[in-house]
C-alpha positions in Angstrom: 0.0 0.0 0.0 2.6 2.6 1.1 5.1 1.9 -1.7 2.2 1.9 -4.2 1.1 5.4 -2.9 4.5 6.8 -3.9 4.0 5.6 -7.5 0.4 7.1 -7.5 1.5 10.4 -6.2 4.6 10.5 -8.4 2.3 10.1 -11.5 0.1 13.0 -10.5 -2.7 10.8 -9.2 -4.6 10.8 -5.9 -6.8 8.2 -4.2 -9.7 10.5 -3.2 -11.5 13.3 -5.1 -11.5 15.7 -2.2 -14.0 18.0 -3.8 -16.6 15.3 -4.1 -15.3 13.0 -1.3 -15.4 10.0 -3.7 -12.8 7.4 -4.6 -10.6 8.2 -7.5 -8.7 5.0 -7.9 -9.7 4.2 -11.5 -8.4 7.4 -13.0 -5.8 7.1 -15.8 -3.0 8.4 -13.5 -3.6 5.8 -10.9 -4.1 3.0 -13.4 -0.8 3.8 -15.1 1.0 4.1 -11.8 -0.4 0.8 -10.6 0.7 -1.0 -13.8 4.2 0.4 -13.5 4.4 -0.7 -9.8 3.3 -4.2 -10.7 5.6 -4.4 -13.8 8.6 -3.6 -11.6 7.9 -6.5 -9.3 9.5 -8.8 -11.9 12.9 -7.4 -10.8 12.1 -8.0 -7.1 13.1 -11.1 -5.0 11.0 -14.2 -5.1 8.0 -14.0 -2.7 7.9 -10.2 -2.8 4.1 -10.2 -2.7 4.3 -11.5 0.9 7.0 -9.0 2.1 6.5 -6.6 4.9 8.9 -3.8 5.8 10.9 -6.3 7.9 11.7 -8.5 4.9 12.8 -5.5 2.8 15.2 -4.5 5.6 16.5 -8.0 6.0 17.2 -8.4 2.2 18.9 -5.0 2.1 21.0 -5.9 5.2 22.1 -9.2 3.7 22.9 -7.6 0.3 20.2 -9.5 -1.6 18.8 -6.3 -3.2 20.6 -3.4 -5.0 18.0 -0.8 -4.1 14.8 -0.4 -2.2 12.1 2.1 -1.5 11.8 2.1 2.3 11.2 4.3 5.3 14.2 6.5 5.9 14.6 5.4 9.6 15.0 1.8 8.5 18.5 2.8 7.4 19.6 2.5 11.1 19.4 -1.3 10.9 21.5 -1.3 7.7 24.3 0.3 9.5 24.1 -1.9 12.6 27.0 -4.4 12.7 24.8 -6.8 14.8 22.2 -6.9 12.1 23.7 -6.1 8.7 26.3 -7.4 6.3 26.2 -4.2 4.3 27.2 -1.6 6.9 28.2 1.7 5.3 27.5 0.5 1.8 24.2 2.2 1.2 23.5 5.7 -0.3 20.2 7.5 -0.4 18.4 9.3 -3.2 15.0 10.6 -4.1 12.3 8.1 -5.0 12.0 7.4 -8.7 9.9 9.9 -10.6 7.1 9.2 -13.1 5.9 12.8 -13.6 7.7 14.0 -10.5 9.3 12.5 -7.4 6.6 12.6 -4.7 7.4 10.2 -1.9 4.6 9.0 0.5 4.9 10.6 3.9 3.9 9.0 7.2 4.8 9.6 10.8 3.7 9.1 14.4 1.7 11.6 16.5 2.0 12.5 20.2 -1.5 13.2 21.6 -3.2 13.9 24.9 -6.2 11.7 25.6 -9.4 13.4 26.4 -9.5 11.4 29.6 -6.2 12.8 30.9 -6.3 14.1 34.4 -3.3 16.4 33.8 -3.6 17.8 30.2 -1.5 20.9 31.0 1.4 18.9 32.4 1.1 16.5 29.5 1.3 19.4 27.0 4.4 20.8 28.8 6.1 17.4 28.5 5.3 17.3 24.8 6.8 20.8 24.3 9.9 19.7 26.1 10.2 16.3 24.3 10.0 17.9 20.9 12.2 20.9 21.6 15.1 21.5 19.2 17.7 20.0 21.6 15.7 16.9 22.3 14.8 16.5 18.6 18.5 16.1 17.9 19.1 13.9 21.0 16.4 11.5 20.1 17.9 11.0 16.6 21.3 10.4 18.1 19.9 7.8 20.4 18.1 5.9 17.6 14.7 7.3 18.2 13.8 7.7 14.6 14.1 10.7 12.3 13.7 14.2 13.7 10.5 16.2 13.8 11.9 19.6 12.9 13.2 20.1 9.4 16.1 22.2 10.7 17.4 19.2 12.7 18.1 17.2 9.5 20.9 19.6 8.7 22.1 20.0 12.3 25.9 20.0 12.6 25.9 17.6 15.6 24.2 14.9 13.6 26.3 15.5 10.5 29.4 14.6 12.5 28.2 11.3 13.9 29.9 8.2 12.3 28.8 4.6 12.1 30.6 2.5 14.7 34.0 1.2 13.4 33.8 3.1 10.2 34.4 6.6 8.9 30.9 6.6 7.2 28.4 9.3 8.3 25.6 7.7 10.3 23.0 10.3 9.3 24.1 10.7 5.7 20.5 10.0 4.6 19.3 13.3 6.1 20.3 15.5 3.2 18.2 13.3 0.9 15.3 13.1 3.4 15.4 16.9 3.8 15.1 17.3 0.0 12.3 14.7 -0.2 10.2 16.5 2.4 9.8 19.4 -0.1 7.6 17.2 -2.3 6.4 14.5 0.1 2.6 13.8 0.3 0.9 12.2 3.2 -1.5 9.2 3.0 -5.2 10.4 2.8 -6.6 11.8 6.0 -10.2 10.9 6.9 -11.8 9.0 9.7 -12.0 5.6 7.9 -8.4 5.7 6.6 -7.3 2.5 8.3 -10.3 0.6 6.9 -9.6 2.2 3.5 -6.1 0.7 3.5 -7.5 -2.8 4.3 -10.1 -2.5 1.5 -7.7 -1.2 -1.2 -4.9 -3.6 -0.2 -7.0 -6.6 -1.1 -7.7 -5.3 -4.7 -4.1 -4.4 -5.2 -3.0 -7.9 -4.1 -5.5 -9.4 -6.7 -3.9 -7.2 -9.4 -0.4 -8.2 -8.3 -1.2 -11.9 -8.6 -2.9 -11.4 -12.0 -6.3 -12.5 -10.6 -7.8 -9.3 -11.9 -6.7 -6.8 -14.5 -5.5 -3.5 -13.0 -8.5 -1.7 -14.5 -11.0 -4.2 -13.0 -9.3 -4.2 -9.6 -9.3 -0.4 -9.3 -12.8 -0.1 -10.5 -14.0 -2.6 -7.9 -11.8 -0.8 -5.3 -13.6 2.5 -6.2 -17.0 0.9 -5.6 -15.9 -0.6 -2.2 -14.3 2.7 -1.0 -17.4 4.7 -2.0 -19.5 2.3 0.0 -17.2 2.9 2.9 -17.3 6.6 2.6 -21.1 6.6 2.6 
C-alpha cells in the first residue's frame, strides 16, 4: 500500500477526489502508476508479494537487493553491525519519478487523551520532548528521524559516524530533507485505516494477476465509495 502510494503520487494521481469525497482509484493516472508498480515486481526477490517492511530491511542488510524504496529510519538497521552485512555501503536518493518525485509521507503523532487528568502537564512534556535540543538527541539515540526540518541539517548529527567506520551515520538526512519538499501524506479521513485494508485486497489481486488493474481499481472504487457513505 505505502510503496504503491509513492507511485500514484509521483504520477500525478490521488486516491480521493477531495471536492466530491469520492474514490478516484480508477483514473488514468492511478491505473498507469499501478501498472508500473506491478511491472517492476519482476525485478524483485521471489516471494515479494508477501513481504512486509521487515523482509525488505533483511534483504537489504544481507545484500540481496541493490536498491529499495523504504522508510528512511530503516537505514539505522542497515548500519548496525549486529544486524547487517552491508554496513556503510548504502547511499540515499529521491524516490524514482514518473511525472515527479513525490514520496509517500507518514509519521507518528503524540497526543493527549481526552481522559487525561493532567492535560496541562502533558502538554508541557510534549513541548519539552519535541524541543530542538531533544529532537536532535532522540535522533542520536536511535529514536527515529527528527520532527523539525532544521534538525536534519544539524551540525551535531552531521558529524556522527557509524561504529567502526568513517561513514556518516545520518548521511541520509540530506536526501530526506530534500524529499520533504515534495512528500505527500496518505489520505486523512476517519476511515483511513479501513480504507487501507479494503484497497490492499484489490491491489493484491492485481499483483497476482487474478484481476486486471482496471478491474481491480474499479472494484476498489466501488468498495471505497460504499465505505465513505
